[in-house]
C-alpha positions as a printed NumPy array, in Angstrom:
array([[141.79 , 108.269,  84.686],
       [143.381, 109.712,  87.389],
       [143.178, 109.015,  91.071],
       [139.977, 111.325,  91.761],
       [138.158, 110.235,  89.103],
       [135.647, 108.004,  90.311],
       [135.281, 109.693,  94.047],
       [134.061, 112.56 ,  92.819],
       [137.441, 114.916,  93.284],
       [138.794, 113.325,  96.922],
       [141.473, 110.925,  96.073],
       [140.407, 107.227,  96.203],
       [141.795, 105.205,  99.12 ],
       [143.591, 102.077,  98.685],
       [140.717, 100.643, 100.739],
       [137.876, 101.709,  98.834],
       [134.968,  98.688,  98.978],
       [135.948,  97.091,  95.356],
       [135.355,  93.612,  93.756],
       [139.288,  92.894,  93.464],
       [141.134,  91.669,  96.779],
       [143.053,  93.631,  97.869],
       [146.805,  93.136,  96.481],
       [148.42 ,  91.168,  99.104],
       [145.991,  88.959,  99.812],
       [146.838,  87.261,  97.293],
       [149.427,  84.126,  97.188],
       [152.56 ,  83.359,  94.465],
       [152.951,  80.417,  92.769],
       [155.511,  80.094,  90.524],
       [157.967,  76.911,  88.664],
       [160.697,  79.613,  87.407],
       [158.721,  79.868,  84.197],
       [156.282,  81.386,  85.362],
       [153.733,  82.958,  88.146],
       [150.059,  82.502,  89.173],
       [147.899,  84.558,  91.82 ],
       [145.479,  83.247,  94.082],
       [142.849,  85.01 ,  95.885],
       [141.718,  84.206,  99.191],
       [138.691,  82.735,  97.518],
       [140.449,  80.454,  95.797],
       [140.261,  81.778,  92.173],
       [143.847,  82.007,  89.973],
       [143.539,  85.482,  88.794],
       [146.588,  85.969,  86.963],
       [148.61 ,  83.082,  84.571],
       [150.822,  83.524,  81.767],
       [151.041,  81.263,  79.821],
       [154.076,  79.74 ,  78.818],
       [156.107,  82.718,  80.365],
       [156.017,  85.64 ,  82.759],
       [156.419,  88.17 ,  80.011],
       [153.375,  85.967,  77.801],
       [149.685,  87.364,  77.576],
       [147.371,  86.266,  80.241],
       [145.491,  83.285,  80.517],
       [143.651,  84.283,  83.531],
       [143.897,  88.478,  83.956],
       [141.157,  88.648,  86.359],
       [143.576,  90.49 ,  88.477],
       [143.401,  93.753,  86.146],
       [139.726,  93.037,  85.028],
       [137.435,  90.853,  86.431],
       [136.042,  89.517,  82.993],
       [139.455,  88.481,  81.722],
       [139.818,  84.919,  82.96 ],
       [139.871,  83.11 ,  86.46 ],
       [140.316,  79.585,  87.443],
       [138.222,  78.766,  91.275],
       [138.448,  75.203,  92.724],
       [136.926,  75.627,  96.487],
       [133.928,  74.736,  98.384],
       [130.653,  75.943,  96.5  ],
       [129.017,  79.167,  97.418],
       [132.016,  80.06 , 100.231],
       [133.9  ,  82.724,  99.452],
       [136.633,  83.229, 102.877],
       [139.27 ,  80.598, 103.746],
       [139.559,  79.697, 107.404],
       [143.485,  79.673, 106.613],
       [146.127,  80.002, 104.36 ],
       [149.69 ,  79.423, 104.566],
       [152.729,  78.239, 102.449],
       [153.75 ,  74.576, 102.498],
       [157.168,  75.33 , 105.372],
       [160.046,  75.819, 102.874],
       [158.21 ,  75.887,  99.539],
       [156.056,  77.618,  97.006],
       [152.932,  75.571,  97.466],
       [149.744,  77.088,  98.553],
       [147.771,  74.938, 101.356],
       [144.503,  76.603, 101.69 ],
       [141.736,  75.546, 104.756],
       [137.948,  75.657, 104.592],
       [135.309,  75.028, 106.989],
       [131.764,  74.855, 105.225],
       [128.664,  74.646, 107.352],
       [129.336,  70.299, 106.955],
       [132.713,  69.531, 107.215],
       [136.406,  70.756, 106.617],
       [138.496,  70.811, 103.091],
       [142.542,  71.307, 102.042],
       [143.16 ,  72.607,  98.753],
       [146.694,  72.22 ,  97.712],
       [148.159,  74.438,  94.868],
       [151.436,  74.423,  93.037],
       [153.156,  75.199,  89.727],
       [154.638,  71.853,  89.96 ],
       [158.359,  71.417,  89.626],
       [160.414,  67.443,  89.103],
       [162.711,  66.1  ,  87.255],
       [163.75 ,  67.183,  84.145],
       [162.466,  64.436,  81.637],
       [163.653,  65.886,  78.235],
       [164.468,  69.078,  76.3  ],
       [162.221,  71.579,  77.307],
       [160.378,  72.775,  73.521],
       [157.91 ,  75.226,  75.619],
       [160.484,  77.484,  76.944],
       [164.146,  76.753,  75.46 ],
       [167.04 ,  77.22 ,  77.259],
       [170.043,  79.244,  76.723],
       [171.873,  78.599,  80.158],
       [172.666,  74.731,  80.817],
       [169.588,  72.686,  82.24 ],
       [169.296,  71.718,  85.35 ],
       [168.364,  68.33 ,  86.919],
       [164.65 ,  69.449,  87.748],
       [162.703,  71.879,  86.221],
       [159.109,  73.252,  85.471],
       [156.4  ,  70.593,  84.887],
       [154.306,  73.632,  82.64 ],
       [151.854,  72.721,  84.538],
       [149.404,  73.638,  87.446],
       [148.344,  71.041,  89.837],
       [145.709,  71.337,  92.939],
       [144.274,  69.052,  94.463],
       [141.55 ,  69.003,  97.459],
       [140.844,  66.742, 100.622],
       [138.224,  66.472, 102.872],
       [139.288,  66.518, 106.452],
       [136.217,  66.247, 108.045],
       [132.332,  65.854, 107.581],
       [131.598,  66.044, 103.796],
       [131.554,  69.14 , 101.615],
       [130.901,  70.313,  98.038],
       [133.611,  70.965,  95.881],
       [133.145,  73.714,  92.962],
       [135.862,  73.915,  90.057],
       [135.252,  76.674,  87.441],
       [137.626,  77.526,  84.516],
       [136.954,  80.515,  82.263],
       [140.597,  81.454,  80.654],
       [140.617,  84.334,  78.247],
       [143.154,  84.189,  76.258],
       [145.572,  87.51 ,  75.163],
       [144.934,  89.677,  78.18 ],
       [141.201,  89.306,  77.755],
       [140.544,  89.488,  74.269],
       [139.89 ,  85.748,  73.076],
       [137.431,  83.463,  74.563],
       [138.22 ,  80.105,  75.267],
       [136.965,  77.697,  72.276],
       [136.173,  74.288,  74.594],
       [136.115,  70.738,  73.658],
       [136.136,  67.544,  75.66 ],
       [139.732,  65.597,  75.142],
       [138.214,  62.267,  76.035],
       [135.063,  60.433,  76.211],
       [134.535,  60.294,  79.693],
       [134.413,  64.165,  80.569],
       [137.724,  64.133,  82.705],
       [139.866,  66.625,  80.437],
       [138.605,  69.217,  78.121],
       [141.021,  71.364,  75.803],
       [140.315,  75.012,  75.686],
       [141.985,  77.262,  72.34 ],
       [142.379,  80.722,  71.99 ],
       [144.161,  82.044,  68.915],
       [147.191,  79.74 ,  68.453],
       [147.39 ,  78.497,  72.304],
       [145.951,  75.36 ,  73.691],
       [145.625,  74.408,  77.333],
       [144.194,  70.956,  78.365],
       [142.17 ,  70.795,  81.601],
       [142.527,  66.85 ,  83.25 ],
       [140.142,  65.827,  86.302],
       [139.448,  63.03 ,  87.907],
       [135.716,  64.777,  88.402],
       [133.187,  64.884,  85.786],
       [133.579,  68.271,  83.7  ],
       [130.569,  69.769,  82.038],
       [131.369,  72.796,  79.291],
       [129.209,  75.768,  79.9  ],
       [130.018,  78.258,  76.695],
       [133.285,  79.312,  77.51 ],
       [133.873,  77.74 ,  80.915],
       [134.347,  74.059,  82.082],
       [132.575,  73.36 ,  85.409],
       [132.949,  70.442,  87.839],
       [130.855,  69.782,  91.511],
       [131.401,  66.902,  93.693],
       [130.394,  66.365,  97.11 ],
       [133.674,  64.985,  99.086],
       [133.632,  62.224, 102.231],
       [135.694,  62.757, 105.084],
       [139.112,  61.476, 103.522],
       [138.342,  61.428, 100.432],
       [140.325,  63.855,  97.59 ],
       [140.368,  65.057,  93.824],
       [142.789,  66.717,  92.033],
       [142.671,  68.943,  88.629],
       [145.442,  70.106,  86.352],
       [145.931,  72.677,  83.836],
       [148.699,  71.789,  80.995],
       [150.43 ,  73.621,  78.775],
       [153.062,  70.923,  78.216],
       [154.231,  69.446,  74.932],
       [151.381,  67.045,  74.146],
       [149.386,  68.519,  76.712],
       [150.779,  66.132,  79.18 ],
       [148.835,  66.041,  82.652],
       [148.736,  64.207,  85.597],
       [146.497,  60.665,  85.077],
       [145.366,  59.739,  88.535],
       [145.327,  61.52 ,  91.811],
       [148.339,  59.35 ,  92.433],
       [150.225,  60.97 ,  90.21 ],
       [149.543,  64.34 ,  91.094],
       [150.257,  63.841,  94.207],
       [153.526,  62.959,  93.255],
       [153.999,  65.903,  91.292],
       [153.368,  68.176,  93.919],
       [155.92 ,  66.111,  96.243],
       [158.416,  66.524,  93.83 ],
       [157.617,  70.339,  93.817],
       [157.968,  70.183,  97.706],
       [161.181,  68.516,  97.398],
       [162.638,  70.857,  94.662],
       [161.949,  74.015,  96.715],
       [163.453,  72.44 , 100.221],
       [166.233,  71.08 ,  98.392],
       [166.88 ,  74.319,  96.858],
       [166.429,  75.787, 100.213],
       [168.859,  73.781, 101.959],
       [172.055,  75.007,  99.691],
       [170.932,  78.284, 100.884],
       [172.701,  79.808, 104.381],
       [171.322,  78.86 , 107.527],
       [170.112,  82.173, 109.134],
       [169.54 ,  81.46 , 113.101],
       [168.282,  84.415, 113.734],
       [164.734,  85.673, 114.475],
       [164.03 ,  86.893, 111.354],
       [164.862,  83.567, 109.765],
       [161.256,  83.136, 108.156],
       [161.128,  86.502, 106.373],
       [164.384,  85.932, 104.518],
       [163.747,  82.945, 103.696],
       [160.071,  83.895, 102.697],
       [162.123,  86.148, 100.317],
       [164.563,  83.91 ,  99.077],
       [161.667,  81.793,  97.661],
       [160.11 ,  85.161,  96.221],
       [163.026,  85.802,  94.329],
       [163.524,  82.309,  93.193],
       [160.448,  82.349,  92.223],
       [160.57 ,  85.615,  90.138],
       [163.832,  83.858,  88.104],
       [162.936,  82.594,  84.668],
       [165.606,  79.481,  84.862],
       [165.75 ,  79.296,  81.192],
       [167.912,  82.46 ,  80.609],
       [169.037,  83.657,  84.57 ],
       [167.215,  86.7  ,  84.501],
       [164.669,  87.962,  87.29 ],
       [161.786,  89.75 ,  86.808],
       [161.128,  92.57 ,  88.464],
       [157.466,  91.707,  89.532],
       [155.207,  88.897,  88.312],
       [152.179,  91.601,  87.549],
       [151.833,  94.248,  85.216],
       [149.932,  97.889,  86.058],
       [149.042,  97.312,  89.537],
       [148.637, 101.066,  90.49 ],
       [151.037, 103.011,  92.84 ],
       [148.186, 105.317,  93.061],
       [144.742, 104.136,  93.755],
       [142.796, 104.896,  90.767],
       [145.519, 106.483,  89.128],
       [147.747, 106.025,  86.235],
       [150.648, 105.108,  87.615],
       [150.793, 101.617,  86.289],
       [153.764, 100.133,  85.177],
       [154.721,  96.841,  83.493],
       [157.472,  95.025,  85.86 ],
       [157.432,  91.725,  83.668],
       [161.211,  92.404,  83.114],
       [164.48 ,  92.443,  84.032],
       [166.579,  95.989,  85.333],
       [170.281,  95.883,  85.205],
       [169.71 ,  98.076,  88.458],
       [168.521,  95.299,  90.2  ],
       [171.9  ,  93.117,  89.628],
       [174.306,  94.401,  92.183],
       [171.238,  94.109,  94.603],
       [170.565,  90.572,  93.163],
       [174.032,  89.809,  93.619],
       [174.296,  90.728,  96.883],
       [171.59 ,  89.072,  98.175],
       [172.522,  85.881,  96.497],
       [175.584,  85.318,  97.246],
       [174.896,  86.324, 100.794],
       [172.2  ,  83.782, 100.481],
       [175.317,  81.461,  99.463],
       [173.064,  80.665,  96.208],
       [176.219,  81.277,  94.078],
       [174.85 ,  78.951,  91.496],
       [172.154,  81.131,  90.838],
       [173.743,  84.34 ,  91.095],
       [176.401,  83.206,  88.377],
       [173.414,  82.505,  86.072],
       [172.049,  85.696,  86.295],
       [175.999,  87.29 ,  85.765],
       [175.931,  84.76 ,  82.972],
       [172.504,  86.739,  81.419],
       [174.179,  89.776,  81.938],
       [177.214,  88.979,  80.186],
       [175.124,  87.684,  77.151],
       [172.998,  91.13 ,  76.833],
       [172.984,  93.017,  73.741],
       [174.678,  96.532,  74.253],
       [173.328,  99.92 ,  72.353],
       [175.794, 100.915,  69.604],
       [177.67 , 103.123,  72.24 ],
       [178.638,  99.699,  74.419],
       [176.315, 100.644,  77.237],
       [173.637,  98.596,  78.357],
       [169.897,  99.311,  78.178],
       [168.388,  99.978,  81.792],
       [165.904,  97.14 ,  81.24 ],
       [165.533,  93.93 ,  79.306],
       [163.522,  91.122,  78.381],
       [163.76 ,  87.885,  80.217],
       [165.08 ,  86.473,  76.724],
       [167.398,  89.514,  76.304],
       [165.369,  91.235,  73.787],
       [166.193,  95.23 ,  73.475],
       [162.381,  96.354,  72.458],
       [160.24 ,  96.682,  74.826],
       [157.956,  99.138,  73.452],
       [155.133, 100.354,  75.221],
       [151.251,  99.945,  74.446],
       [147.989,  99.835,  76.161],
       [145.087,  97.461,  76.861],
       [141.944, 100.356,  76.599],
       [139.331,  98.095,  76.627],
       [140.563,  96.4  ,  79.954],
       [138.99 ,  97.838,  83.484],
       [142.347,  97.827,  85.634],
       [142.565,  96.773,  88.927],
       [140.274,  98.785,  91.033],
       [139.762, 100.902,  87.78 ],
       [143.224, 101.982,  87.843],
       [144.023, 103.091,  84.17 ],
       [145.449, 102.479,  81.883],
       [147.055,  98.91 ,  81.361],
       [150.243,  99.093,  80.265],
       [152.396,  96.422,  78.455],
       [155.667,  96.704,  77.337],
       [157.506,  99.703,  79.095],
       [158.5  , 103.174,  77.688],
       [161.319, 103.605,  79.968],
       [163.6  , 100.922,  78.25 ],
       [165.847, 103.248,  76.253],
       [165.553, 106.622,  78.705],
       [169.128, 107.788,  79.306],
       [169.406, 106.44 ,  83.182],
       [173.579, 106.621,  84.004],
       [172.921, 104.903,  87.412],
       [173.083, 101.684,  85.038],
       [176.547, 101.838,  84.558],
       [177.772, 101.394,  88.29 ],
       [174.716,  98.903,  88.629],
       [176.536,  96.918,  86.241],
       [179.931,  97.308,  87.708],
       [179.044,  96.787,  90.958],
       [177.766,  93.274,  90.431],
       [180.779,  91.819,  88.37 ],
       [182.854,  93.276,  90.933],
       [180.587,  91.403,  93.785],
       [180.52 ,  88.132,  91.688],
       [184.475,  88.623,  90.798],
       [185.373,  88.651,  94.791],
       [182.813,  85.958,  95.556],
       [184.023,  83.424,  92.688],
       [187.85 ,  84.638,  92.549],
       [187.638,  84.875,  88.928],
       [187.608,  87.489,  86.731],
       [185.453,  85.836,  83.731],
       [187.231,  86.815,  80.098],
       [183.855,  87.436,  78.833],
       [182.965,  90.71 ,  81.488],
       [186.167,  92.432,  80.821],
       [184.693,  93.811,  77.456],
       [181.519,  94.826,  79.683],
       [183.524,  96.31 ,  82.166],
       [185.644,  98.412,  79.702],
       [182.389,  99.312,  77.771],
       [180.564, 100.654,  80.984],
       [183.415, 102.524,  82.263],
       [184.1  , 104.352,  79.354],
       [179.99 , 104.898,  78.776],
       [180.264, 106.084,  82.326],
       [183.086, 108.446,  82.083],
       [181.818, 109.803,  78.667],
       [177.842, 110.633,  80.63 ],
       [178.707, 111.527,  84.102],
       [178.323, 115.144,  83.51 ],
       [174.828, 114.998,  81.635],
       [171.447, 115.284,  83.188],
       [169.366, 112.278,  82.778],
       [166.332, 110.851,  84.079],
       [167.273, 109.656,  86.888],
       [166.722, 106.318,  89.205],
       [163.263, 106.249,  89.397],
       [162.787, 106.754,  85.66 ],
       [160.621, 109.974,  85.851],
       [159.179, 110.922,  82.768],
       [159.709, 114.811,  83.381],
       [162.757, 117.088,  81.982],
       [166.256, 115.572,  82.292],
       [168.218, 116.456,  85.879],
       [171.848, 116.691,  87.495],
       [170.539, 113.807,  89.811],
       [172.615, 113.17 ,  92.751],
       [172.168, 109.494,  92.835],
       [172.635, 109.005,  89.128],
       [176.121, 110.557,  89.375],
       [176.802, 108.58 ,  92.321],
       [175.894, 105.546,  90.484],
       [178.767, 106.949,  87.539],
       [181.159, 107.235,  90.421],
       [180.631, 103.366,  91.763],
       [180.902, 102.857,  88.128],
       [184.334, 104.145,  87.675],
       [185.689, 102.996,  91.212],
       [184.579,  99.162,  90.54 ],
       [186.327,  99.391,  87.503],
       [189.261, 100.27 ,  88.903],
       [189.531,  97.812,  91.393],
       [188.277,  95.059,  88.424],
       [191.506,  96.745,  86.468],
       [193.839,  95.647,  89.345],
       [192.353,  92.449,  89.605],
       [192.771,  91.74 ,  86.545],
       [196.659,  93.343,  86.595],
       [196.023,  96.432,  84.503],
       [197.687,  98.986,  86.859],
       [197.444, 102.114,  84.084],
       [194.044, 101.541,  83.19 ],
       [193.328, 101.061,  87.038],
       [194.907, 104.685,  87.823],
       [192.981, 105.895,  85.105],
       [189.473, 104.904,  86.066],
       [190.315, 105.968,  89.916],
       [191.131, 109.158,  88.928],
       [187.97 , 109.997,  87.489],
       [185.72 , 108.424,  89.811],
       [187.861, 110.626,  92.627],
       [186.702, 113.343,  89.961],
       [183.166, 112.914,  90.288],
       [183.17 , 112.884,  94.214],
       [184.385, 115.7  ,  94.315],
       [181.946, 117.273,  91.879],
       [178.847, 115.484,  93.775],
       [180.363, 117.184,  97.105],
       [180.224, 120.466,  95.56 ],
       [176.819, 120.786,  93.989],
       [174.726, 118.034,  95.4  ],
       [175.189, 118.694,  98.723],
       [172.943, 121.898, 100.558],
       [173.532, 122.18 , 104.358],
       [175.133, 118.916, 104.695],
       [172.694, 116.801, 103.282],
       [172.841, 115.158,  99.685],
       [169.891, 116.717,  97.606],
       [167.579, 115.025,  94.943],
       [169.496, 116.83 ,  92.396],
       [171.748, 119.658,  91.517],
       [168.76 , 122.45 ,  90.879],
       [167.221, 122.141,  93.916],
       [166.947, 121.585,  98.008],
       [164.195, 118.573,  98.106],
       [165.284, 115.427,  99.247],
       [165.703, 112.11 ,  97.371],
       [165.528, 108.036,  98.68 ],
       [167.868, 107.477,  95.853],
       [170.73 , 109.179,  98.38 ],
       [170.468, 106.263, 100.646],
       [172.912, 104.317,  97.825],
       [176.096, 106.832,  99.119],
       [176.309, 104.692, 102.293],
       [175.351, 101.658, 101.036],
       [177.547, 101.814,  97.953],
       [180.352, 103.415, 100.267],
       [180.511, 106.897,  98.706],
       [181.574, 107.836, 102.368],
       [182.448, 106.366, 105.543],
       [179.585, 105.628, 107.863],
       [180.993, 108.158, 110.268],
       [180.862, 111.161, 108.048],
       [178.767, 113.889, 108.651],
       [177.28 , 114.424, 105.874],
       [176.086, 110.353, 105.67 ],
       [175.043, 110.81 , 109.002],
       [172.992, 114.12 , 108.179],
       [171.895, 112.967, 105.093],
       [170.384, 109.599, 106.244],
       [168.637, 111.467, 109.368],
       [167.563, 113.853, 107.032],
       [165.661, 111.421, 104.843],
       [164.207, 109.86 , 108.459],
       [162.79 , 113.29 , 109.43 ],
       [161.474, 114.841, 106.289],
       [161.215, 112.179, 103.775],
       [158.825, 109.602, 106.06 ],
       [155.099, 108.938, 106.324],
       [154.239, 107.363, 109.425],
       [157.781, 106.417, 109.602],
       [158.138, 104.423, 105.632],
       [160.129, 106.605, 103.357],
       [158.695, 108.029, 100.094],
       [160.574, 107.984,  97.163],
       [160.539, 111.874,  96.535],
       [157.694, 114.585,  97.401],
       [155.377, 114.507,  94.271],
       [154.806, 118.044,  94.563],
       [158.355, 119.002,  94.712],
       [159.635, 116.633,  91.623],
       [158.332, 116.713,  88.013],
       [157.784, 113.164,  86.815],
       [155.806, 113.788,  83.871],
       [152.322, 112.19 ,  86.038],
       [149.677, 113.487,  88.086],
       [148.671, 111.856,  91.339],
       [150.397, 110.621,  95.101],
       [152.114, 107.624,  95.224],
       [152.684, 105.546,  98.48 ],
       [155.551, 105.01 , 100.77 ],
       [158.522, 102.925,  98.531],
       [159.147,  99.769, 100.632],
       [162.518,  98.907,  99.013],
       [163.998, 102.811, 100.087],
       [162.281, 101.988, 103.573],
       [164.253,  98.956, 103.794],
       [167.531, 101.013, 102.22 ],
       [166.805, 103.513, 104.976],
       [167.466, 100.258, 107.217],
       [170.485,  99.386, 106.009],
       [171.773, 103.204, 106.055],
       [171.019, 103.618, 109.366],
       [173.298, 100.423, 110.477],
       [175.811, 101.609, 108.603],
       [175.917, 104.927, 110.209],
       [176.02 , 103.66 , 113.381],
       [172.009, 103.869, 114.342],
       [171.689, 100.304, 115.046],
       [168.512, 100.416, 117.668],
       [166.453, 103.165, 114.937],
       [167.676, 100.281, 111.976],
       [165.973,  97.327, 114.325],
       [162.836,  99.55 , 115.133],
       [162.138, 100.218, 111.602],
       [163.183,  96.629, 110.324],
       [160.309,  95.25 , 112.713],
       [157.94 ,  97.943, 111.537],
       [158.534,  96.544, 108.044],
       [158.505,  93.421, 108.733],
       [155.149,  94.04 , 110.305],
       [153.373,  95.3  , 107.332],
       [154.225,  92.292, 105.035],
       [151.069,  90.565, 103.523],
       [149.584,  87.465, 105.172],
       [151.969,  85.367, 103.464],
       [154.922,  87.132, 104.185],
       [155.513,  89.038, 100.738],
       [155.677,  92.609,  99.616],
       [154.443,  94.495,  96.87 ],
       [156.526,  97.992,  95.562],
       [154.442, 100.304,  97.885],
       [152.507, 100.761, 101.339],
       [149.95 , 103.015, 101.829],
       [150.346, 104.147, 105.818],
       [146.802, 105.745, 105.554],
       [145.181, 102.226, 104.61 ],
       [147.818,  99.579, 105.857],
       [147.232,  98.791, 101.883],
       [150.294,  97.186,  99.494],
       [150.323,  98.929,  96.069],
       [152.166,  98.908,  92.778],
       [153.021,  95.373,  91.489],
       [153.352,  92.22 ,  93.222],
       [155.103,  90.404,  94.492],
       [158.035,  92.767,  93.976],
       [161.836,  91.051,  93.917],
       [162.978,  94.286,  94.329],
       [161.607,  94.724,  97.898],
       [162.379,  91.448,  99.285],
       [166.124,  91.8  ,  97.869],
       [166.576,  94.93 , 100.287],
       [164.868,  92.856, 102.97 ],
       [167.646,  90.419, 102.779],
       [170.276,  93.17 , 102.447],
       [168.873,  94.794, 105.261],
       [168.777,  92.244, 107.543],
       [172.123,  91.118, 106.865],
       [173.388,  94.236, 107.783],
       [171.828,  94.468, 111.37 ],
       [172.715,  90.52 , 111.718],
       [176.606,  91.279, 111.036],
       [176.425,  94.301, 113.124],
       [174.942,  92.385, 115.857],
       [177.294,  89.516, 115.406],
       [180.315,  91.207, 114.636],
       [181.238,  91.894, 118.885],
       [181.555,  88.196, 119.075],
       [184.183,  87.766, 116.644],
       [185.934,  90.523, 117.78 ],
       [186.215,  90.348, 121.634]])
């Protein structure tokens, strides 16, 4: 299906009437093993059990018949307000009905580690606190009386396998749903009834009364047995998130809120058992409304490594940074020693792509993809991303771990061997390989950082060798990749590409170099829509796909950073404020922003967008506060 299929030739609008809630209206829950998306009407529309990349149990996000779990007032869909409990990933939803007020509290709960985790086994040392492998929901009547409605209808394996329900006790307070080889348990203090492939409960609450429900996939399907137990788990979850946030850098700045929400989102997208970070919670949320630019982002990109390390270290979250770095160290390289561009969150290499054609897709965007066919593409930027992250981590920790040095050698060797070769570029274009400037740039980063790491290790000869190659790459880029003083997308075009904003961010040239300033200004002037940055012009780039795409939020945040680096600090602030103004109602970001409709597009929430927000904010905060220490 293309973007024009449902509208007789006119492009489908991101704001077209649809039974699917707008992407940015979803709330994100996490227990650092998996995540859930909660629609404004109180429905869990996305949850994969037991981990981020497992098949969905609730998949209404991608097909309205693929499973959902709603808890809210009967016959009312629009809440009065939704917020995160401050400093947490716990959702608070307030409802105003004709007869009263109620508060729903939702969390994928966290708590003290009680035993070895057999559900999602750890390869990293387990922490003192971990995910409980359950979703806990409570309802409190604040005023008057309210009718509470619970409807739980899982459909296993991405909507393929309906649930087979059975009561788990003789008192209608627990029921088990089985699909394939997975069984989950719903426990509540309301009376349950089985209605075919779903269970339902309805109860009238009076002022001050409270009920709970919990969905468990823990060992032996352990779940809260009463309201006090449920509230205790929610309280433990609050303590977990707030203690974790207390360990981060305190940012006493007007942007403290967005920075902390971004930190919580990034932590929530971290797979605690291995230290990996998923690029996003979801698969196949469209970059083009109704179109085919739909990808599975529930994997770890090596490209994200350096931005992840930058953000975590700037926030003083050194434990998470070390966990991620150890995950990178454990990865199995290709036969030539090169790291793949992406891996599964358990380190697996094979991410073969398939489609689920029976699913409608979000608002008709088709196909729905599982896996990611780009995993075996040639993308030469991967070497620079890996080595920049190792250098960042080495400088921060004041040591170069023995197990990382072979990775340094292998990636430097690979970058040396391939930097002259064409590839698919940072955006994983499915068109013909090209001599992308950003790929050359990241090969320069690889050799430049390798040379510095060799110096730290005390290998002067190797440092000199790699430094000479870095200089050669830089000279080649400046000779072939610059037109009229501006960095271009690739050697055979005059087109612009937002990936060249990485040049100032990675220090390819100093911020006062005229070519840097001209390149940044050209993108700000000619590669934007309503001030927001596109990756590239789709009509000028052979990316192997049809349809237009929205502005890429990470690219806009990159432009903020680049403007700050080249001395355009007020322009950087102005763009930063615009970007902060288009956050979702709960402070989250998808991958793209459609400037014509104000809607978010692409997978959600997007780690890269939040990482780039932190990096951009840090650039401006540093520039604002540096004079305090130099005058």
